[in-house]
N, C-alpha and C positions, 0 to 999 in steps of 0.2 A: 342502542346501548347494549350491544352484544357482549358476550362473555369471552374473554381472552383464554387461550389454551396454552399451557406450557408444552414442551416437546413431548412429554410423556402422556399427553392427552388430558391431563387434569386441569381443572379451572385454575387460572392464575389469579392472584390477589389484585384487584383493581381498586384504585382510589376513587373517591367520589368525583374528583375532577376528571379523571380519565373516563369514567362512565358518563359524566355530563357532557363531555366533548363529543366525539364521534361524528359521523356524517350528519349534516344538518337536514332536518325534515321540517315539518310544519312548525312554525314559531321558532326555528333554529334549534329544535330539540329532536334528536334522532331516537326513536323508540322502537324496540324490537317487540316480538310477541310476548315475551316474558314481562317486559315493562308494562305493556298494555293490560296483561292479566292482573298484575299487581295494582295498577290504577283502578281497574274495574272493581276488584275486590275491595279496595280501600274506599271507593265511592259508596259502597253499600255497608261496609263495616269499618268505619274510621277509627274505632278504638281497638281494633284487633292488635294482638301482640305480634312480634316478628315471627314467633313460632306459628301462630295461626295463619299469617300471610304465607309463610313458607309452605305449610301443609296444603293450603288452597291452590298454590301454583306450582308445587313440586320442587321447592328449594329448601335448603336448610335455613334455620332461623338466622344464622350469621350472614348467609348470602342474601336473604330477604332484607335484612337490615342494611347491608351495603347498597343494595338496589334502591331501597326507600330513601336513604340518605342522598344518593346521587340524584334521584328524581326531585327531592326537595331542593338540592343545590342548583339544579338546572331550571327550577321554576315550574316543573310539571305538576308538582304538588304545591299549591299556593297557601295552604293552611288547613287547619282542622277546626270543625265547629260542631255544635249541637244543633240538630234539627228539631225545633220546638213546634209542638202542635199548637198553632195559632188559636184553635177553637178553645183550648184550655185557658187561654188568655182573654177569652171573650170575643175574639175576632173571627167570626164565622163566615164573612162575606168577602169574596175575591172580586176586585174591581179592576177593569182594564180601561186605561185612559189613553186615547190617541191624541197626540199633541201636534199642532201646527204652529210653527214659529213665523214671525214677521219676515224673516229672511234667514238664509243659511250662511251668514258670514262667520268667520272664525270667532269674532268677538261675541256674537249672539250665542253661538254654540257653546263657547267656553263659559259664559255667564250662566246659561241655562244649566249646564252639567254641574257647575260648582254649586248652584242652589239646590239641585237634586241631591247631591252628595251630603249636603248639610241637613236635608229633610229627615225627620225621624219617622214620618208616616209612609214614605215611599219604599216599597220592598225591592223593586227592581226597575231599571230603566234601560231601554234599548234604542239606539239610533237606528232608524229604519230606512229602507229604500222603498220608494213608491209614493203613495198618496200622502202619508203622514211623516212627520219628521222624527217623532219619538213615540215609543209605547211605554207607558208606565204601568206598573202593577202595584196595587195596594191591598191590604187586608184591613177590614173594618168590622165593627160589631154589628152595625145596622145602617140604615139610610141616614139617620140623624148623625151618626158618627162620621159618615162620608161627608155630610153637609158641613160639619165642623172642619174636617180636613180640607175640603174645597175652599171654604171661606178663609181659613187661617194659613194655608200653605199653597195649594195648587193655584189659586187665583193670583197669587203674588209671585209666581215664577217669572223671571225676566224673559222678555221677547215673545211671550205666548200670545197668539191672536185667537186661537180656538182650542177648546178641549172637547172631545167626544167621549162619553163614558158608557161602558157596558158592564152590567152586573152578571157574574156567573151564577147560574141556577144551582149548580152542583159541581164540586171538584171531582173529576174522574181520575186524573193523573196529574200531579202538580210538581213533578221533579224531585220530590222528597221521598223517593223509594227507600225503604229501610231494610 
């Protein structure tokens, strides 16, 4: 998503559509170093103003705004959310669940993934290569809370023949850098 230059060397005004097009890179979105810097900053400071983003990456607020709008239009920014400290909600334990399905047919995968999306207790789900089909991550208050989740949701997931569970002793880095 490079910046166009007019004949006098000044940046030209680019529309969000023009910025969103460009040479296709990963996922069909071409990102330059400035776009990467903006995305990196917004990952850490999602509520930053356009002025703050611009200051952080060396752009004016209006140029930062145009870039952010283009990144949103291109799907590079999928949304904004609050990172909530699960411990304040009483969920102090991270649980990793390795899932083995009865088979990897499209119907079984689709049914499993639809059920996971409906689940209120599953934090994340990843289709895996290797020994297991999926890796689930949940946050629970304690072992009894996990027992309820297992009984009411996990044991009812379609196509599952095996669940292997591991409990984290301590979260060192959980992707919620702030």
